[in-house]
C-alpha angles and dihedrals in degrees: 000000000000122000114272118248120203131189120249092250126032113252091239090062106044101101129092105201140159116257123231092264090054091065117095117266090242093054092046090050092051091050093047090051091051092047090050094230135049121271110250100176132023128183112197116224111249098197131076136055107260132091093224124116116269123161145145108241136189123204131215087258090060095252119144126207141161113236131196122185134174136170110266090234089058117087087227089075089062089050091053091048089051090049090052091052094046098045092048089058098047115115116244093251090070110092098227136123112264121231115246102186145328129225128201116195128176091274109014145052115215128194120193118198131177109270117249112208097219148098140241108260115258124241129267089054116241111221094238092053092046092049089050091052092048091047090054092051091046090055091046096048091049090053092046098054085111106043112237093210128052132233099028117167118251119247089222090062092045090054092051094045105035111010104053102091098132088058090051091049093047090052092050094245095115133032124252109259121219103288140151112298093249095059100086091058089056099039094115091048090053091048092049092050095050092045090058093051103080095065093043096050095053114124141142098233130093119257127202087231097205105049109163137135097271091054090063128081123193116204129211091273094055094254117141124224124199114227140188103038094187104122108039118160141163123273149091112322094226088072091071090043091057093050091050093048094057088085089047089057089049088051091061094252126136097259092178089058091056090049097056097086090056096067092226114171113241091237090052093053091047093045091051092050091048095047095045094045092053092048095047097045092047091050091046089058092057094091130243115350123229090212101060133346087227100052094090093051088051091052093045092048093046094047093048093049093047088053092048092051091047093049090050091051092046095043093235120167107244101171128064 
């Protein structure tokens, strides 16, 4: 078994968010009114990479809910509105929290979802938790073969437009980000792999689009729930499976074994790892993020692990 690699900060503790008491009295009053009873306890979500409010609350009437709120001038409010629209359209077979209501005040957008009593899986992945997460995505992808919402972007176009950084670097149009020392000698291989991906990832079904460990909650019964449906798109479901399994590879598990039931083409797996590694490492080199002080470490960790998995699959020499 390979050595386990862990991120600098646990995925359940990456967010920097306001607490309930940090919200303005007017906003708290509007939320309490919409809930029908005042909030008496609020547990701020520790995961994620935004500075917007997100917390599980309980009211004086004993009702629990998960609240998200962002200033209307902040792009995050648009993300929450998109999430409300997407989750309200998801078929019941998709294990995801259902939206209960939205609230638009003068200054804020608020999304209320049903509260899932669960936790972000720990790293390193335990096989039972990983199998639960993959089972949830299998159920979701089967239910999303026919997309429940129209006009979704295509993953193939996203790859061409946003996930082709090795090609940009190989062509001299972008600088090489900090990367393992062996990467420059394989820059044209990485570019070739990501350039082949758009055609391979085509598909009619709806993807989650951001399937990673901190967008999964596991409840007390071991069932996994898929969270944060903000970036869905059209494509082959194995793409999301590969992105999720990067942390399984880092956990020392046989990620390729878990991929076999998904019928992913080898070139598609390798292209996904190439494209995502280039994107993550390039973003990690952008400097401090205003969203979370830990977003760059997440990108650096994810990009490095995606490269390590790809190098292992390709048989590339990574040590001198």
